Every structure is written in structure tokens, then in C-alpha cells.
SERO-4910 file (N, C-alpha, C, O; in steps of 0.05 Angstrom, whole numbers):
BEGIN
 pado doro    nc1    nc2    nc3   cac1   cac2   cac3    cc1    cc2    cc3    oc1    oc2    oc3
  Met    A    -35   -672   -273    -38   -666   -241    -27   -652   -235    -13   -641   -252
  Asn    A    -28   -643   -207      0   -640   -197     -3   -648   -163    -21   -658   -150
  Gln    A     21   -639   -154     18   -654   -127      2   -646   -102      6   -654    -79
  Tyr    A    -15   -629   -111    -42   -618    -83    -63   -632    -96    -79   -644    -82
  Ser    A    -68   -634   -125    -87   -651   -137    -88   -682   -137   -107   -697   -141
  Gln    A    -55   -690   -130    -56   -718   -121    -67   -721    -94    -87   -732    -88
  Asn    A    -48   -707    -76    -67   -709    -48    -91   -709    -41   -101   -722    -22
  Cys    A   -104   -693    -59   -135   -690    -53   -150   -711    -65   -172   -717    -57
  Thr    A   -138   -722    -84   -150   -751   -100   -151   -770    -80   -172   -783    -74
  Val    A   -123   -773    -68   -120   -799    -44   -137   -790    -23   -151   -808    -14
  Ser    A   -139   -767    -12   -152   -759      8   -176   -776      4   -184   -795     17
  Ser    A   -188   -763    -21   -220   -761    -30   -231   -796    -27   -254   -803    -24
  Lys    A   -207   -815    -28   -217   -840    -33   -212   -853     -3   -219   -876      3
  Ile    A   -202   -841     10   -192   -852     33   -220   -845     55   -234   -860     68
  Leu    A   -220   -818     52   -243   -812     70   -270   -818     68   -280   -819     45
  Glu    A   -285   -822     89   -313   -827     92   -336   -810     76   -355   -814     61
  Ser    A   -320   -780     95   -333   -756     91   -321   -740     67   -298   -733     64
  Arg    A   -345   -735     48   -336   -721     34   -333   -693     38   -320   -681     21
  Lys    A   -342   -683     53   -340   -652     66   -314   -656     78   -301   -637     70
  Leu    A   -300   -671     94   -271   -668    102   -255   -669     82   -238   -652     83
  Ala    A   -256   -687     58   -244   -686     42   -230   -659     29   -209   -647     32
  Gln    A   -257   -654     12   -262   -624      1   -246   -607     22   -224   -600     13
  Ser    A   -250   -598     47   -242   -579     62   -204   -578     67   -187   -560     70
  Ile    A   -202   -607     65   -169   -606     59   -159   -598     34   -139   -585     30
  Cys    A   -178   -611     12   -171   -599     -7   -167   -576    -21   -152   -571    -40
  Ile    A   -187   -558     -7   -182   -524    -10   -163   -516     11   -156   -493      6
  Val    A   -152   -525     33   -126   -519     52   -104   -521     29    -89   -503     24
  Leu    A   -104   -541     19    -75   -545      1    -77   -528    -18    -54   -520    -25
  Gly    A    -97   -517    -33   -106   -510    -52    -99   -477    -51    -93   -465    -71
  Leu    A   -101   -467    -27    -90   -445    -23    -64   -442     -9    -52   -421     -5
  Met    A    -58   -463     -4    -21   -470      0    -14   -471    -28     11   -473    -31
  Ala    A    -28   -470    -48    -11   -478    -82     -6   -454    -90     16   -447    -98
  Thr    A    -32   -436    -89    -33   -409    -95    -29   -383    -86    -24   -364   -100
  Ser    A    -33   -382    -62    -40   -363    -43    -11   -343    -46    -11   -319    -46
  Ala    A     14   -363    -48     43   -343    -41     45   -333    -76     66   -322    -79
  Asn    A     29   -335   -101     40   -334   -115     30   -296   -132     35   -286   -153
  Ala    A     19   -290   -112     11   -259   -114     33   -241    -99     39   -249    -77
  Leu    A     47   -212   -112     62   -199    -95     49   -187    -71     32   -169    -72
  Thr    A     56   -197    -49     45   -187    -25     54   -164     -7     69   -178      6
  Ile    A     57   -140      3     74   -127     18     57   -115     44     33   -114     43
  Thr    A     72   -106     64     60   -106     84     84    -85    104    105    -81     93
  His    A     81    -77    122    109    -65    135     97    -56    157     73    -56    163
  Gly    A    124    -45    174    127    -61    199    152    -44    214    160    -25    201
  Asp    A    164    -48    239    190    -38    249    198    -63    252    223    -59    255
  Ser    A    197    -85    255    210   -103    268    232   -116    243    223   -117    220
  Val    A    262   -128    249    262   -140    216    253   -171    216    253   -185    236
  Thr    A    246   -178    197    229   -201    198    252   -215    177    248   -239    177
  Gly    A    275   -207    159    283   -223    148    305   -244    158    310   -247    182
  Asn    A    314   -254    143    333   -276    154    358   -261    146    359   -251    124
  Ser    A    379   -257    165    406   -235    157    421   -255    155    440   -249    140
  Ser    A    422   -277    162    440   -292    167    446   -310    134    466   -318    122
  Ala    A    418   -311    128    410   -324     96    410   -309     72    404   -319     50
  Asn    A    417   -278     77    411   -257     61    420   -257     36    440   -243     35
  Leu    A    415   -266     17    417   -269    -19    428   -235    -29    441   -228    -49
  Val    A    419   -220    -11    429   -189    -19    466   -185    -10    473   -188     14
  Ile    A    486   -177    -30    510   -169    -18    510   -139    -11    508   -120    -27
  Asn    A    511   -137     15    524   -114     23    492    -98     26    487    -75     17
  Gly    A    474   -112     38    450   -103     40    451    -82     60    433    -66     55
  Ser    A    464    -77     77    462    -57     97    486    -29     89    488     -8    102
  Phe    A    500    -36     65    518    -11     65    536     -2     77    538     22     81
  Glu    A    557    -26     88    572    -21    113    598    -35     86    618    -20     86
  Thr    A    598    -49     74    625    -61     60    626    -34     36    607    -27     23
  Gly    A    658    -19     35    668     -2     22    662     22     32    658     39     15
  Asn    A    659     31     62    647     56     71    655     51     99    645     33    112
  Ala    A    674     66    108    680     68    140    661     87    152    663     86    177
  Gly    A    650     98    149    626    121    153    627    150    160    624    164    180
  Thr    A    638    153    119    638    175    114    614    180     96    601    160     89
  Asn    A    605    205     86    581    215     69    605    212     39    621    230     32
  Leu    A    603    196     30    608    195      1    591    200    -17    567    198     -9
  Gly    A    596    206    -44    571    214    -63    572    182    -82    593    168    -84
  Trp    A    545    174    -93    552    148   -104    545    152   -140    553    141   -161
  Thr    A    522    179   -132    521    190   -173    544    206   -166    556    211   -146
  Pro    A    546    211   -198    568    237   -204    551    266   -205    559    289   -206
  Gly    A    533    259   -204    510    289   -208    521    309   -191    534    305   -170
  Thr    A    512    334   -202    515    364   -185    488    364   -167    464    363   -174
  His    A    502    365   -141    477    365   -117    476    404   -120    494    420   -120
  Ile    A    444    406   -122    438    437   -124    442    446    -96    450    469    -91
  Gly    A    437    433    -82    433    446    -52    457    447    -41    457    456    -18
  Gly    A    486    439    -54    512    447    -37    523    422    -22    547    421    -21
  Tyr    A    512    409    -15    520    390      8    544    375      2    545    367    -21
  Pro    A    560    370     16    597    357      7    585    334      3    567    323     15
  Gly    A    603    324    -23    594    292    -26    611    288    -55    607    270    -71
  Ser    A    632    310    -57    641    301    -80    658    279    -92    663    274   -116
  Glu    A    667    265    -65    686    238    -74    664    221    -84    643    224    -71
  Val    A    662    205   -103    645    189   -110    657    159   -109    678    149   -117
  Ala    A    638    151   -100    648    112    -95    619     95   -110    595     98   -110
  Ala    A    639     78   -124    608     50   -125    618     43   -102    639     44    -88
  Ile    A    581     31   -104    579     12    -77    581    -14    -79    566    -26    -94
  Pro    A    602    -26    -63    595    -57    -73    575    -76    -76    562    -78    -56
  Gly    A    566    -92    -98    546   -108    -96    528    -99   -104    508   -112   -103
  Trp    A    528    -72   -115    496    -54   -129    514    -36   -155    535    -23   -156
  Ala    A    492    -44   -174    494    -22   -198    474      5   -193    455      4   -178
  Ser    A    481     23   -206    467     55   -202    471     55   -234    487     46   -251
  Ser    A    438     81   -231    431     92   -252    424    118   -252    413    120   -230
  Tyr    A    423    141   -264    418    169   -259    413    185   -285    427    179   -304
  Pro    A    395    203   -288    395    220   -296    415    248   -294    428    251   -273
  Asp    A    417    264   -313    442    281   -307    428    310   -290    408    324   -294
  Gly    A    445    310   -273    440    327   -241    433    315   -217    434    326   -195
  Ala    A    425    288   -223    417    269   -197    441    269   -183    463    274   -192
  Tyr    A    433    261   -157    456    257   -134    453    245   -112    430    247   -103
  Gly    A    466    235   -101    469    207    -77    488    205    -57    513    208    -60
  Trp    A    480    201    -45    499    200    -12    500    167      2    481    151      3
  Trp    A    518    165      7    525    142     24    542    138     49    566    134     47
  Gly    A    528    140     73    549    146     85    526    144    115    505    131    118
  Pro    A    538    160    134    519    171    164    496    183    155    474    177    163
  Leu    A    502    199    140    468    214    131    458    228    153    436    219    161
  Gly    A    468    247    166    456    262    191    434    275    185    418    283    203
  Phe    A    430    280    163    396    301    152    379    280    148    361    282    131
  Ala    A    382    261    162    361    233    159    345    237    172    348    250    193
  Gly    A    321    226    165    296    231    188    302    210    212    291    214    234
  Ala    A    320    189    209    324    166    226    349    158    231    363    161    211
  Ala    A    363    148    250    389    143    244    388    109    229    369     94    232
  Pro    A    412    103    212    411     76    197    405     51    208    415     44    229
  Ala    A    387     37    194    378     12    221    396     -4    216    384    -26    219
  Asp    A    417     -9    210    447    -24    212    469    -14    205    474     -5    182
  Gly    A    484    -15    226    508     -2    227    510     17    224    492     32    230
  Leu    A    541     34    208    536     65    207    522     81    186    512    104    190
  Asn    A    522     63    158    516     80    136    485     72    121    476     49    120
  Ala    A    475     89    114    454     87     98    455     96     70    473    113     66
  Val    A    442     89     47    441    108     15    416    122     20    396    115     33
  Tyr    A    424    152      4    405    172      2    407    179    -23    430    183    -32
  Phe    A    380    183    -43    370    181    -70    363    217    -75    344    230    -66
  Gly    A    380    224    -86    370    247    -93    360    263   -120    377    259   -137
  Asn    A    341    279   -129    339    279   -152    313    307   -156    292    310   -169
  Tyr    A    330    326   -135    310    354   -137    284    354   -133    275    343   -113
  Phe    A    267    367   -151    248    368   -151    221    362   -173    225    370   -196
  Asn    A    197    351   -167    188    338   -187    153    340   -180    142    352   -161
  Thr    A    139    326   -201    107    331   -205    104    297   -216    121    286   -229
  Val    A     80    286   -208     73    268   -215     59    266   -236     61    247   -251
  Gly    A     38    292   -240     10    294   -255    -12    276   -254    -29    277   -271
  Ala    A    -12    259   -236    -36    237   -235    -44    237   -215    -28    233   -197
  Ala    A    -75    240   -205    -79    240   -182    -79    212   -165    -87    192   -177
  Ser    A    -71    208   -141    -68    178   -121    -81    173   -105    -99    189   -102
  Ser    A    -81    156    -90    -89    141    -69    -76    123    -58    -67    106    -74
  Ile    A    -68    119    -25    -44    108    -13    -71     90      2    -91     98     13
  Ala    A    -60     63     -5    -62     35     15    -62     44     41    -59     68     48
  Ala    A    -68     20     60    -52     23     89    -28      5     91    -15      6    112
  Asn    A    -20    -12     73      8    -21     61     24     -1     54     47     -9     55
  Gly    A     22     18     49     34     39     40     45     42      2     63     51    -11
  Val    A     18     25     -1     25     25    -38      9     47    -49    -14     50    -41
  Ile    A     19     64    -67      8     85    -77      6     81   -104     24     74   -119
  Thr    A    -29     87   -113    -40     80   -137    -45    110   -152    -53    130   -140
  Phe    A    -41    110   -172    -49    136   -193    -74    125   -206    -78    102   -211
  Thr    A    -92    149   -213   -114    149   -230   -110    135   -263   -125    119   -275
  Gly    A    -77    148   -274    -74    142   -292    -43    139   -296    -31    143   -275
  Thr    A    -32    135   -312     -4    131   -307     15    157   -307     17    176   -322
  Pro    A     29    152   -285     47    181   -268     67    188   -291     75    172   -307
  Ser    A     75    213   -289     84    220   -312    103    243   -294     92    262   -282
  Phe    A    137    237   -296    146    252   -278    161    268   -291    184    260   -294
  Ala    A    154    298   -303    160    314   -317    188    324   -310    207    320   -325
  Glu    A    189    336   -289    214    355   -289    250    341   -286    273    349   -290
  Arg    A    237    318   -276    256    295   -273    252    276   -290    252    256   -276
  Pro    A    246    268   -320    224    234   -324    249    211   -320    244    187   -324
  Gly    A    275    220   -311    294    186   -303    296    187   -274    301    207   -260
  Pro    A    290    162   -265    296    162   -238    319    155   -229    333    144   -246
  Val    A    333    157   -200    361    150   -189    354    127   -182    333    125   -169
  Met    A    368    108   -189    367     76   -183    384     61   -180    403     61   -195
  Leu    A    380     41   -156    400     29   -150    390     -8   -153    369    -19   -147
  Ser    A    409    -16   -163    399    -43   -166    422    -71   -159    446    -66   -155
  Gln    A    414    -93   -159    424   -107   -156    410   -133   -169    385   -133   -173
  Thr    A    428   -157   -178    423   -182   -201    426   -195   -178    444   -189   -162
  Ile    A    408   -215   -174    412   -235   -160    402   -263   -180    384   -263   -197
  Ser    A    422   -288   -171    410   -322   -187    411   -342   -168    418   -340   -145
  Gly    A    406   -358   -178    403   -383   -163    381   -387   -145    382   -400   -124
  Leu    A    361   -373   -154    332   -377   -149    317   -399   -159    324   -412   -178
  Ser    A    297   -405   -144    280   -420   -146    254   -402   -156    246   -380   -147
  Thr    A    244   -422   -183    218   -405   -193    196   -415   -173    177   -399   -170
  Thr    A    197   -437   -158    172   -447   -144    174   -442   -119    156   -450   -104
  Asp    A    198   -426   -107    195   -419    -71    183   -395    -77    179   -384    -99
  Thr    A    176   -386    -45    165   -360    -35    188   -344    -31    205   -360    -24
  Tyr    A    202   -315    -31    216   -301    -23    211   -283     -7    188   -274     -7
  His    A    230   -272     10    212   -256     28    234   -232     31    255   -237     43
  Leu    A    230   -205     22    250   -175     12    243   -166     33    218   -166     35
  Asp    A    259   -155     57    251   -133     77    278   -116     78    301   -122     79
  Phe    A    263    -87     79    282    -59     76    275    -45     89    250    -47     92
  Trp    A    286    -27    103    287     -2    111    285     22    100    295     26     78
  Thr    A    271     43    113    270     64     92    261     91    112    248     88    132
  Ser    A    266    104    107    269    136    128    268    158     97    271    152     74
  Gly    A    263    181    110    265    208     94    284    220    103    301    210    117
  Glu    A    283    247     94    299    274    101    286    284    129    262    283    132
  Ser    A    305    295    151    291    306    167    273    319    164    273    332    143
  Asn    A    249    322    181    232    348    181    236    376    189    217    392    191
  Thr    A    260    381    193    275    406    198    277    415    171    271    439    167
  Ser    A    284    401    151    290    411    117    267    417    102    269    426     79
  Gly    A    239    412    116    218    425    107    199    403     86    178    406     74
  Phe    A    213    386     88    202    357     64    185    343     84    195    324     94
  Thr    A    161    350     92    137    340    110    117    324     94    103    307    104
  Gly    A    118    331     62     90    322     55     98    290     48    118    280     57
  Thr    A     78    274     31     84    252     28    107    248     -2    108    262    -22
  Gly    A    120    224      4    139    226    -15    137    198    -28    121    183    -16
  Leu    A    152    185    -50    141    164    -60    172    158    -68    189    174    -73
  Phe    A    176    123    -66    193    113    -86    183     89    -98    163     78    -88
  Gly    A    197     78   -123    194     58   -134    205     31   -129    230     32   -127
  Leu    A    194      7   -127    203    -19   -122    197    -30   -139    174    -41   -143
  Asp    A    221    -31   -158    222    -63   -177    225    -90   -184    250    -93   -183
  Ile    A    217   -108   -190    227   -132   -184    224   -145   -210    203   -138   -220
  Thr    A    242   -165   -227    237   -172   -249    208   -188   -250    202   -202   -230
  Gly    A    196   -187   -267    170   -209   -269    144   -187   -253    120   -194   -253
  Glu    A    151   -166   -244    126   -152   -220    121   -126   -228    102   -113   -220
  Gly    A    138   -116   -244    143    -88   -252    143    -71   -235    162    -76   -219
  Thr    A    130    -51   -228    144    -20   -211    127    -18   -201    106    -12   -212
  Thr    A    128    -24   -167    110    -12   -150    116     13   -127    135     12   -112
  Tyr    A     97     34   -126     97     59   -120     92     53    -81     72     43    -71
  Leu    A    115     62    -66    108     61    -43    116     93    -30    132    109    -41
  Met    A     97     99     -2    102    116     13    127    115     27    137     95     38
  Leu    A    138    145     26    154    151     42    158    152     68    149    175     72
  Pro    A    164    143     92    164    147    117    167    182    125    184    195    113
  Ser    A    155    193    138    163    222    148    143    216    182    132    197    191
  Ser    A    148    242    193    144    237    219    108    258    224     92    263    241
  Ser    A    112    261    197     83    273    188     64    262    184     42    272    182
  Asn    A     71    232    180     51    209    165     49    194    184     62    196    205
  Ser    A     24    169    178     27    146    198     51    127    201     53    115    222
  Phe    A     68    125    186     86    119    176    112    121    198    126    102    207
  Gly    A    113    152    203    141    155    230    160    167    214    155    181    194
  Ala    A    186    160    225    210    172    221    216    159    202    223    170    181
  Ser    A    213    127    205    221    100    187    203     86    188    182     88    202
  Glu    A    213     65    165    185     38    171    197     20    155    212     29    138
  Arg    A    193     -2    157    203    -24    140    184    -39    124    161    -44    131
  Tyr    A    196    -46     98    171    -59     74    178    -89     78    200    -98     84
  Tyr    A    155   -104     74    166   -128     71    149   -137     50    126   -129     51
  Val    A    158   -155     26    156   -169     -5    158   -189     -2    178   -201      7
  Asp    A    139   -199     -7    140   -236    -10    123   -235    -32    102   -223    -36
  Phe    A    142   -258    -51    140   -260    -80    155   -292    -87    173   -303    -74
  Ile    A    143   -300   -107    155   -319   -117    170   -314   -148    158   -310   -169
  Pro    A    189   -315   -145    210   -304   -172    197   -310   -201    182   -330   -201
  Ser    A    201   -299   -221    188   -301   -248    215   -320   -261    209   -336   -278
  Ala    A    246   -317   -252    261   -332   -255    283   -336   -245    281   -329   -221
  Ser    A    310   -346   -250    319   -355   -227    338   -337   -226    356   -338   -209
  Thr    A    335   -311   -250    358   -300   -242    337   -268   -244    324   -266   -265
  Ile    A    335   -250   -227    323   -225   -217    336   -211   -215    358   -215   -206
  Thr    A    326   -181   -224    338   -167   -208    320   -141   -197    300   -130   -207
  Ile    A    336   -134   -172    316   -121   -157    320    -85   -154    344    -80   -150
  Ser    A    304    -61   -154    318    -42   -157    295    -19   -154    274    -14   -165
  Phe    A    316     -5   -129    298     18   -111    307     49   -138    327     54   -151
  Leu    A    277     62   -136    277     81   -152    265    103   -138    248     99   -120
  Asn    A    279    135   -147    267    159   -138    273    173   -157    293    173   -170
  Trp    A    249    191   -159    242    218   -182    248    244   -168    248    266   -179
  Gly    A    254    240   -141    256    270   -128    232    270   -112    214    254   -108
  His    A    239    304   -100    217    316    -73    184    319    -97    177    339   -110
  Ile    A    175    301    -97    141    303   -112    132    327    -90    134    332    -66
  Thr    A    125    334   -110    105    372   -103     68    369    -98     55    382    -82
  Asp    A     58    349   -117     31    343   -114     17    327   -105     -6    325   -112
  Ile    A     29    310    -83     16    289    -76     -5    307    -42    -29    311    -37
  Ser    A     23    314    -26      5    333     -7     37    337      4     53    323     16
  Gly    A     37    362     -6     50    390      2     85    372    -14     85    353    -29
  Thr    A    109    386     -3    133    375    -20    141    350     -3    140    351     22
  Gly    A    151    322    -20    158    301     -4    185    304     -4    200    320    -14
  Ser    A    187    282     11    224    276     21    236    261     -8    224    258    -29
  Glu    A    261    253     -1    276    234    -17    281    213      0    279    216     24
  Leu    A    289    183    -13    290    161     -4    318    160      9    336    170     -4
  Val    A    322    152     27    337    142     50    328    111     52    305    106     58
  Leu    A    345     89     46    351     65     41    368     51     55    391     59     51
  Asp    A    368     23     80    385     15     91    373    -14     95    349    -18     94
  Asp    A    389    -32    100    379    -65    115    370    -79     92    349    -91     96
  Val    A    379    -82     72    358    -91     51    365   -123     57    389   -130     60
  Ile    A    341   -143     57    344   -161     66    328   -186     39    308   -178     28
  Leu    A    336   -206     33    331   -225     15    333   -249     19    354   -259     13
  Ser    A    309   -269     32    318   -285     46    291   -311     27    268   -304     18
  Ala    A    301   -334     26    274   -357     21    262   -360     44    272   -365     66
  Val    A    230   -357     35    218   -369     56    212   -401     53    203   -411     33
  Pro    A    220   -416     82    222   -443     85    191   -459     78    169   -453     89
  Glu    A    194   -473     64    168   -490     51    148   -501     74    156   -509     96
  Pro    A    123   -500     67    103   -508     95    100   -538     91     79   -551     86
  Ser    A    128   -548     94    124   -579     95    118   -589    119    115   -613    121
  Ser    A    113   -571    145    105   -585    162     71   -587    161     56   -607    160
  Leu    A     66   -558    161     32   -558    153     21   -583    131      0   -595    135
  Leu    A     38   -590    108     33   -606     92     26   -634    106      5   -645    108
  Leu    A     54   -643    117     43   -665    135     27   -667    154     16   -689    159
  Phe    A     24   -648    166      1   -648    186    -25   -659    172    -40   -678    176
  Ile    A    -24   -644    159    -55   -641    139    -63   -676    127    -84   -688    132
  Thr    A    -39   -684    112    -36   -719    109    -41   -730    129    -62   -743    132
  Gly    A    -23   -727    146    -29   -751    164    -55   -740    195    -53   -749    218
  Leu    A    -75   -720    185    -93   -720    189   -111   -734    179   -129   -747    191
  Ala    A   -107   -730    151   -126   -744    141   -128   -781    137   -146   -798    135
  Gly    A    -99   -781    137    -95   -818    145   -108   -829    178   -119   -851    183
  Leu    A   -105   -808    194   -118   -826    215   -150   -821    213   -165   -840    218
  Leu    A   -162   -791    206   -188   -797    204   -192   -819    180   -206   -837    190
  Gly    A   -188   -824    161   -199   -851    144   -188   -877    161   -202   -896    161
  Tyr    A   -168   -878    172   -166   -895    186   -191   -910    212   -198   -932    219
  Gly    A   -198   -871    219   -223   -878    240   -247   -887    225   -264   -898    238
  Ala    A   -252   -883    197   -276   -891    187   -280   -916    180   -301   -928    182
  Ile    A   -249   -926    166   -249   -956    163   -256   -975    186   -270   -995    184
  Lys    A   -247   -967    205   -252   -980    234   -275   -976    240   -289   -996    242
  Arg    A   -284   -957    244   -313   -957    245   -332   -979    234   -344   -996    247
  Lys    A   -334   -975    204   -342   -989    185   -342  -1016    197   -364  -1026    204
  Asn    A   -313  -1032    203   -317  -1055    208   -316  -1066    231   -306  -1089    234
  Val    A   -330  -1050    255   -342  -1060    271   -370  -1068    266   -382  -1080    284
***
């Protein structure tokens, strides 16, 4: 019997009204189960706790004084300067041959970095998905079949492994995204991947001033980790050309992971309410 079941049993014994006891048990049950599913929303405001950020160098400021540096050693077909390759402190990367990426002020991005001088750009040339897609209101892209990235099968991936997490607590991941400036002609719906250990890869829509998200958008992801050590990865397969025109590639900044405070105050309130109502019922019975 778990903590919530025990509370429900006690409430049922104390309360004269079974309906009230059942209502409290339903609320407690929702508290116990609703956070187990990965939930994704989006918006414009910072919702993560920056002062308690578990991600190292989430704003990509450490190690770069504000110049464009390459963080993948691939060859950029478009010729944008970035031959100086530097590892991003706190992050690991992987990429297929020919991939490219920059780390810095990124004047070609659709919006200025969310925090500080620098953001990170993912480059992987042009690609197709090979499956019909639909886009939900929260930006999640789903496919009728397994997407097959033909031209650039391997993604550019930036990852960080985080340890010391509680497998019973909820964590909140908040990160800022943008794409390339629409003057570059990449006005279609792009996509990128978010992979969290135990959750698999989720495909998300890239912001662009030609879609409802605008030039930039923050994503909010709540989840309970599957293990005390997990890896969070951001992936990009390039300019996707078969969703709605030619999509942009990913610009990423201000990655924040913080623990969500336990709803102890709500639990205490419900337990206290049950006690008061039970006391009232006993008192009326004795009058």
C-alpha cells in the first residue's frame, strides 16, 4: 500500500461521508499519477529555475567571448566562416560527415540569443523525412510511419549527462529555440529532436516568423526521470524539405533543468481538510 492509499484509507475511516472521502482519494490519486507522463508545452517566458539549473553551461556563455566558433569539425557547404573548432564546456557532441555547427552571436539567426551573447546553431544541409506528418498545438510533430532521413541519416547531436536525480520527483526542462532568418529563404516548417533517457525521441517544430510560433519560442517539458543519471540530447537532421517548404535548422539557447517542488502544501491542505471535516462529523454525531 503506498502513501496515497494509506491517506485514502485513513480518510475513509474518519469521514462520515463516503463521497467526500472518495473525492479526496481521487485528488490524491491524480497527484500520484499525473506527473508520470512526459508533458510538453511552449511559451515566451522563462519558467525554469535558473538559480537551481542542473545543466552546465546551459546558456553557452562559458568558453566563448562572443565570436562565432565551430563546434562540429564538418565542412559547411555554404561557406560561412567557422573553421575555428571548439568544444562547448559541459556538452558532448556527435555528427555525421559533412555536418556543421556554430556557437556564438549568430547574426543569421531569426532572433537574438535568449540569454547572454551566444547561442548554438545546428547544421546538416538538406534532408527529407519520407513520412506524412501532423503538428499538434504544443509543437510536437508526429508521423504516420517511422521517419526516414534519407540524405543525412545521422543527426547533429548536442548532449549533456546529468546525475543525482530522484526517480520519484518531477523535473522541468525549459529551453529557447529559434531558426535561421527568413531572409535566408528557410520559411517552411523545420523540425528538431529532443531525446531524454527513457522517453525516446520527440520531434518538435522549429519556430519561424512564417508559422504560429514566431521567430523564437521556449519549450517546457515536465518528466519524471527513468534513472538517477540521464542524458538530454538535442538533434537536427538539416533543412527538412517535405513538410511545408524548406525548413530551417535549429538555434538553441538557455537550457534550464530544475526540480519541481513537491506539492507538499496541497497534500497538507487536503489532509487537514479531511481531519477538520471528520472532526465536525464526529462532533455532530455526539451532539
